[in-house]
C-alpha positions as CSV (number, residue, x, y, z in Angstrom):
1,X,-30.3,137.9,-37.4
2,X,-27.1,139.3,-39.1
3,X,-26.8,141.2,-42.3
4,X,-23.9,141.5,-44.7
5,X,-24.5,145.2,-44.8
6,X,-24.1,145.9,-41.1
7,X,-20.8,147.6,-41.6
8,X,-22.1,150.2,-44.1
9,X,-22.6,153.7,-42.9
10,X,-25.7,155.9,-42.7
11,X,-27.8,156.2,-45.8
12,X,-26.6,158.8,-48.2
13,X,-28.9,160.6,-50.6
14,X,-27.5,160.8,-54.1
15,X,-29.1,163.2,-56.5
16,X,-28.7,162.5,-60.2
17,X,-29.5,165.0,-62.9
18,X,-30.8,162.9,-65.8
19,X,-31.3,164.6,-69.2
20,X,-34.9,164.4,-70.5
21,X,-33.9,165.1,-74.1
22,X,-35.9,168.4,-74.0
23,X,-34.4,171.9,-73.9
24,X,-35.1,174.8,-71.6
25,X,-33.6,178.3,-71.3
26,X,-31.3,179.6,-68.7
27,X,-31.5,183.1,-67.2
28,X,-29.8,184.6,-70.3
29,X,-32.2,182.9,-72.7
30,X,-29.7,180.3,-73.9
31,X,-30.9,176.8,-74.7
32,X,-29.7,174.2,-72.1
33,X,-30.6,170.6,-71.7
34,X,-33.6,170.0,-69.4
35,X,-33.1,167.3,-66.7
36,X,-35.0,165.5,-64.0
37,X,-33.5,165.1,-60.5
38,X,-33.6,161.6,-59.3
39,X,-32.9,160.9,-55.6
40,X,-31.4,157.5,-54.7
41,X,-30.9,156.3,-51.1
42,X,-27.7,154.3,-50.7
43,X,-25.7,153.2,-47.6
44,X,-22.0,153.7,-48.3
45,X,-18.7,152.8,-46.7
46,X,-15.1,153.9,-47.4
47,X,-12.8,151.6,-49.1
48,X,-9.0,152.1,-49.5
49,X,-8.2,154.1,-52.6
50,X,-5.0,153.5,-54.5
51,X,-5.4,154.4,-58.1
52,X,-1.9,153.0,-58.8
53,X,-3.2,149.5,-58.2
54,X,-6.8,149.9,-59.3
55,X,-8.8,149.3,-62.5
56,X,-10.6,152.6,-61.6
57,X,-8.9,155.6,-63.3
58,X,-8.8,158.9,-61.6
59,X,-10.9,161.3,-63.7
60,X,-8.9,164.4,-64.8
61,X,-9.1,167.2,-62.3
62,X,-10.2,164.9,-59.4
63,X,-9.1,166.0,-56.0
64,X,-6.2,164.0,-54.5
65,X,-8.3,163.7,-51.3
66,X,-11.0,161.7,-53.2
67,X,-12.7,158.8,-51.4
68,X,-13.7,155.5,-52.9
69,X,-17.1,154.5,-51.4
70,X,-18.8,151.2,-51.7
71,X,-22.5,150.6,-51.3
72,X,-25.7,149.5,-52.8
73,X,-28.9,151.1,-53.9
74,X,-31.6,150.9,-51.2
75,X,-34.3,153.0,-52.8
76,X,-35.5,152.9,-55.5
77,X,-34.9,149.3,-56.4
78,X,-33.9,148.6,-59.0
79,X,-31.8,151.7,-59.8
80,X,-33.6,153.5,-62.6
81,X,-32.3,152.7,-66.1
82,X,-32.3,156.4,-66.9
83,X,-29.3,156.8,-64.6
84,X,-26.6,155.8,-67.1
85,X,-23.0,154.7,-66.2
86,X,-20.7,157.6,-65.8
87,X,-23.5,159.9,-64.5
88,X,-22.2,162.0,-61.6
89,X,-24.4,162.5,-58.6
90,X,-24.5,165.2,-55.9
91,X,-23.9,163.7,-52.5
92,X,-23.2,164.6,-48.9
93,X,-21.2,161.9,-47.1
94,X,-20.1,162.3,-43.5
95,X,-21.2,165.9,-43.5
96,X,-19.1,166.8,-46.6
97,X,-20.8,167.8,-49.9
98,X,-19.3,166.4,-53.1
99,X,-19.8,164.5,-56.2
100,X,-20.1,160.7,-56.7
101,X,-19.4,158.8,-59.8
102,X,-20.9,155.3,-59.7
103,X,-18.8,152.4,-61.0
104,X,-19.6,148.7,-61.3
105,X,-22.8,146.8,-62.1
106,X,-25.8,148.9,-62.9
């Protein structure tokens, strides 16, 4: 049996910090938004990245060595609605820590 996802890499754990609407205090006693950490498992693969010919705009300050990764949400399914578009996730892909900004259908 073949799968359309056979060329995707190992599963990557994405960690989203989703605001709860409540406030907490930092170590200095200042109010900061409280958030829940939501883990999402997603197999990813690299796609060629050329911002000059893409509808995706490079966010200000993004490293020139940025990668465009394609994948899908494996767990949880469906992706929680509390993870809004333009929410950055902590990710480690191919041994390198970084940030991931999801694009496309939610």
